[in-house]
C-alpha positions in Angstrom: 0.0 0.0 0.0 2.9 2.4 0.8 4.5 1.6 -2.5 1.2 2.1 -4.3 0.7 5.5 -2.6 4.2 6.6 -3.6 3.7 5.6 -7.2 0.3 7.3 -7.5 0.8 10.3 -5.3 1.7 12.7 -8.2 -0.9 11.5 -10.8 -3.6 11.2 -8.1 -3.1 14.8 -6.9 -3.2 16.0 -10.5 -6.3 13.9 -11.3 -8.2 15.3 -8.3 -7.2 18.8 -9.2 -8.5 18.3 -12.7 -11.7 16.7 -11.4 -12.3 19.9 -9.5 -12.5 21.6 -12.9 -15.5 19.4 -14.0 -18.7 21.3 -14.3 -21.0 21.4 -11.3 -24.8 20.8 -11.6 -25.3 24.6 -11.2 -23.0 25.3 -14.2 -24.8 22.7 -16.2 -28.1 24.5 -15.4 -26.6 27.8 -16.6 -25.7 26.3 -19.9 -29.1 24.7 -20.3 -30.8 28.0 -19.4 -28.8 29.9 -22.0 -31.2 31.3 -24.6 -28.8 30.8 -27.5 -25.3 29.8 -28.5 -23.8 33.2 -27.6 -25.2 33.1 -24.1 -24.0 29.5 -23.7 -20.5 30.4 -24.7 -20.5 33.4 -22.4 -21.5 31.1 -19.5 -18.9 28.5 -20.5 -16.1 31.2 -20.5 -16.8 31.7 -16.8 -15.6 28.1 -16.2 -12.4 26.2 -16.5 -13.2 25.8 -20.2 -12.4 29.5 -20.9 -8.8 28.6 -22.1 -10.2 26.2 -24.7 -11.6 29.2 -26.7 -8.5 31.4 -26.6 -7.5 30.1 -30.1 -10.1 31.5 -32.5 -11.4 29.8 -35.7 -11.8 26.3 -34.2 -15.0 24.3 -34.3 -16.7 24.2 -30.9 -16.6 20.4 -30.7 -12.9 20.4 -31.7 -11.9 22.9 -29.0 -13.8 21.0 -26.3 -12.4 17.6 -27.3 -8.9 19.0 -27.7 -9.0 20.3 -24.2 -10.0 16.8 -23.0 -7.2 15.2 -25.0 -4.6 17.5 -23.5 -5.8 16.9 -20.0 -5.7 13.1 -20.3 -2.2 13.2 -21.9 -1.1 15.5 -19.0 -2.1 12.8 -16.5 -0.7 10.0 -18.6 2.8 11.5 -18.6 2.9 11.4 -14.8 1.3 8.0 -14.3 3.0 4.6 -13.8 3.6 2.6 -16.9 0.6 0.3 -16.9 -1.7 3.2 -16.0 -0.2 5.4 -18.8 -0.9 2.6 -21.2 -4.5 2.3 -20.0 -5.2 6.0 -20.4 -3.5 6.2 -23.8 -5.5 3.1 -24.9 -8.7 4.9 -24.0 -7.5 8.1 -25.7 -6.7 6.2 -28.9 -10.4 6.4 -29.7 -9.6 9.7 -31.3 -7.2 8.1 -33.8 -9.6 5.3 -34.6 -12.3 7.8 -35.1 -10.0 9.8 -37.4 -9.2 6.7 -39.5 -12.8 5.9 -39.9 -13.6 9.5 -40.9 -10.9 9.5 -43.5 -12.1 6.3 -45.0 -15.7 7.4 -45.1 -14.7 10.6 -46.8 -12.7 8.9 -49.4 -15.5 6.4 -50.2 -18.1 9.2 -50.4 -15.8 11.4 -52.5 -15.8 14.2 -50.0 -13.6 17.2 -50.8 -10.2 17.0 -49.0 -10.7 20.3 -47.2 -14.0 19.1 -45.7 -12.6 15.7 -44.7 -9.8 17.5 -42.8 -12.3 19.8 -41.1 -14.2 16.8 -39.8 -11.3 15.1 -38.1 -11.1 15.0 -34.3 -8.1 16.6 -32.5 -5.0 14.4 -32.8 -1.7 14.3 -30.8 1.4 15.5 -32.4 2.7 11.9 -32.1 -0.2 10.5 -34.2 0.8 7.7 -36.5 -1.7 8.6 -39.2 0.0 10.0 -42.4 -2.7 12.5 -43.0 -1.4 14.0 -46.2 -0.9 10.6 -47.8 -4.3 9.3 -46.8 -6.3 12.4 -47.7 -4.5 12.4 -51.1 -5.9 8.8 -51.8 -8.7 8.6 -54.4 -10.0 5.2 -53.3 -10.0 2.7 -50.5 -7.1 0.7 -51.9 -4.8 3.7 -52.1 -5.8 4.8 -48.5 -5.1 1.3 -47.3 -1.7 1.4 -48.9 -1.0 4.8 -47.2 -1.8 3.3 -43.9 0.4 0.2 -44.4 3.0 1.2 -41.8 0.5 2.2 -39.1 -1.2 0.0 -36.4 -4.5 0.2 -38.4 -3.4 -1.6 -41.5 -4.0 -5.2 -40.2 -7.5 -4.3 -39.0 -8.4 -2.8 -42.4 -7.1 -5.9 -44.1 -9.2 -8.0 -41.7 -12.3 -6.0 -42.6 -11.7 -6.4 -46.3 -11.3 -10.2 -45.9 -14.5 -10.4 -43.8 -16.5 -8.4 -46.3 -15.4 -10.7 -49.2 -16.3 -13.7 -47.2 -19.9 -12.6 -46.4 -21.2 -9.7 -48.5 -24.5 -9.4 -46.7 -24.7 -5.6 -46.5 -24.6 -4.6 -50.1 -22.3 -1.9 -51.5 -21.6 -0.4 -48.0 -20.6 -3.8 -46.6 -16.8 -3.3 -47.2 -16.7 0.0 -45.2 -18.9 -1.4 -42.5 -16.6 -4.5 -42.1 -13.5 -2.3 -41.9 -15.0 -0.1 -39.3 -16.1 -3.1 -37.3 -12.5 -4.5 -37.4 -11.2 -1.1 -36.3 -13.6 -1.0 -33.4 -12.5 -4.5 -32.4 -8.9 -3.5 -32.6 -9.6 -0.6 -30.3 -11.2 -2.7 -27.7 -8.5 -5.4 -28.0 -6.0 -2.7 -27.2 -8.1 -1.5 -24.2 -8.5 -5.1 -23.0 -4.7 -5.7 -23.3 -4.1 -2.6 -21.2 -6.6 -3.9 -18.6 -4.9 -7.3 -18.4 -1.6 -5.6 -17.3 -3.3 -5.1 -13.9 -4.2 -7.7 -11.3 -6.5 -8.2 -8.3 -9.1 -5.5 -7.4 -7.7 -3.0 -9.9 -8.2 -5.4 -12.8 -11.7 -6.2 -11.8 -12.7 -2.6 -11.4 -11.1 -1.4 -14.7 -12.3 -4.5 -16.6 -15.9 -3.8 -15.6 -15.6 -0.3 -16.9 -14.1 -1.5 -20.3 -17.0 -4.0 -20.6 -19.6 -1.4 -20.0 -17.9 0.7 -22.7 -18.3 -2.2 -25.1 -22.0 -2.6 -24.2 -22.6 1.1 -25.1 -20.6 0.7 -28.3 -22.6 -2.3 -29.3 -25.8 -0.3 -28.9 -24.5 2.3 -31.4 -23.8 -0.6 -33.8 -27.2 -2.2 -33.2 -29.0 1.0 -34.0 -27.0 1.5 -37.2 -27.3 -2.2 -38.3 -31.1 -2.2 -37.8 -32.0 1.2 -39.3 -29.4 1.6 -42.1 -28.6 -2.0 -43.1 -31.7 -3.7 -41.9 -29.8 -6.8 -40.8 -31.3 -9.7 -38.9 -29.8 -10.5 -35.5 -27.9 -13.4 -37.0 -26.3 -11.3 -39.7 -25.6 -8.5 -37.3 -23.8 -10.6 -34.7 -20.4 -10.5 -36.6 -20.4 -6.7 -36.5 -20.7 -6.5 -32.7 -17.8 -6.3 -30.3 -17.2 -9.6 -28.5 -16.6 -8.0 -25.2 -19.1 -6.7 -22.6 -19.8 -6.3 -18.9 -22.9 -8.4 -18.9 -23.8 -9.5 -22.4 -22.9 -12.9 -23.9 -23.3 -13.6 -27.6 -26.9 -14.7 -27.2 -27.7 -11.5 -25.2 -26.1 -9.3 -27.8 -28.4 -10.9 -30.4 -31.4 -10.3 -28.2 -30.3 -6.7 -27.9 -30.4 -6.3 -31.6 -34.0 -7.6 -31.6 -35.1 -5.1 -28.9 -37.5 -2.3 -29.7 -39.4 0.2 -27.6 -42.5 -2.1 -27.4 -40.7 -4.8 -25.5 -38.4 -5.0 -22.5 -34.7 -4.3 -23.1 -32.4 -7.3 -23.4 -31.3 -7.0 -19.8 -34.9 -7.4 -18.6 -35.7 -3.7 -17.9 -38.7 -2.2 -19.5 -37.2 1.2 -20.2 -39.8 2.5 -22.6 -36.9 4.3 -24.3 -35.6 4.4 -27.9 -32.3 2.7 -28.8 -30.5 6.1 -28.5 -32.0 6.7 -25.1 -31.0 3.3 -23.9 -27.5 4.0 -25.0 -27.6 7.2 -22.8 -28.8 5.1 -19.9 -25.8 2.7 -20.3 -23.4 5.6 -20.6 -24.8 7.1 -17.4 -24.3 3.8 -15.7 -20.7 3.8 -17.0 -20.3 7.3 -15.7 -21.6 6.3 -12.3 -19.1 3.4 -12.2 -16.3 5.7 -13.1 -17.3 8.1 -10.3 -17.1 5.2 -7.9 -13.4 4.6 -8.8 -12.6 8.1 -7.6 -13.7 7.3 -4.0 -13.1 3.5 -3.4 -9.3 3.4 -3.0 -7.1 6.5 -2.4 -4.2 5.5 -4.8 -4.8 3.3 -7.8 -5.0 3.2 -11.6 -8.7 3.8 -11.6 -8.3 7.5 -10.7 -6.7 8.7 -14.0 -8.9 6.3 -16.0 -12.0 7.5 -14.2 -11.1 11.1 -15.0 -10.6 10.3 -18.7 -14.1 8.8 -18.8 -15.8 11.5 -16.8 -14.2 14.4 -18.7 -14.9 12.6 -22.0 -18.6 12.4 -21.1 -18.7 16.0 -20.1 -17.2 17.0 -23.4 -19.9 14.9 -25.2 -22.6 16.7 -23.0 -21.2 20.2 -24.0 -21.3 19.3 -27.6 -24.9 18.0 -27.3 -26.0 21.2 -25.5 -24.3 23.3 -28.2 -26.0 21.3 -31.0 -29.4 21.7 -29.2 -28.9 25.5 -29.1 -27.9 25.5 -32.7 -31.0 23.6 -33.8 -33.4 25.3 -31.4 -34.3 22.4 -29.2 -36.6 23.1 -26.3 -34.8 23.1 -23.0 -36.9 20.3 -21.6 -35.8 18.0 -24.4 -32.0 18.4 -23.8 -31.3 16.8 -20.4 -32.4 13.4 -21.6 -29.6 13.5 -24.2 -26.9 14.2 -21.6 -24.6 11.7 -19.8 -23.1 13.5 -16.8 -26.0 15.7 -16.1 -28.9 14.1 -14.4 -32.3 15.5 -13.4 -30.5 17.2 -10.4 -28.7 19.5 -12.8 -32.0 21.2 -13.6 -32.6 22.3 -10.1 -29.0 23.2 -9.3 -28.3 20.4 -6.8 -24.5 19.9 -6.3 -22.9 16.9 -7.9 -19.6 15.7 -9.4 
């Protein structure tokens, strides 16, 4: 315990300092009460997010997510090796998202400038050769440009899977590649979890499983609505990792709709998207528990990475709601960190 405290003293102190910068329920309420984007930004500039907007000309979502990326990297640098690997494995979601965005843009024939504008913030150490990939005119050229990166094998695996079972029409190739990339991401996260032992491994592994559950819900909604796949045909496109769901349960999840109980037995009465928010809120609550269970452990930086990620997603959701003129009462149901308490200004992490 003494050795653990020594190893985690620095990163734990930094983590708790950064956790203090997370928005309070009162601050969430101020953002929700804002009449328009201008008022929302003015309210946000009174918080720790003010520095994120010092550089002009950046998209709102880019500025928010870039702040999150920098904070997680800041903690990772100070964390012990296995915890650094865990935080960076989680943060790698930005690179995987960038690869998928690039491939989608190439397949759709989107102009290079627009593709670059859609990319998430990336570290200076990113392994993606942006210029070479964006210059590609088809998927084959893009795959060749990514040959020396960690993503090439997943892309090759996706191509092979699409050729073996072309059940999704013309979009099947891209879907198979994206599925292979998602699986590679979670395989990396799982490998980082397996470097731990005992209670740490159990706690962190549960979090990773809940992340996979939420990701499968996103896939389920897309496979049902866009590709109209049956549960049997959809199963290969789901991540074989989860906190509670075996293969049969993942298939049952695919068959769920708002007229029947969800696959975990709860009659939520919610849409697929709303059920995903409920799962992410459960994940958020689990991450909050990590902050208080043990004074010094790997879960602290990992929990912050998740909580601040969810907060960034909430801010982007509020911004989009203001942009499209959503009624205030319709916004809290789309948020992860904010609960009903945020509407009445009760304190909360």
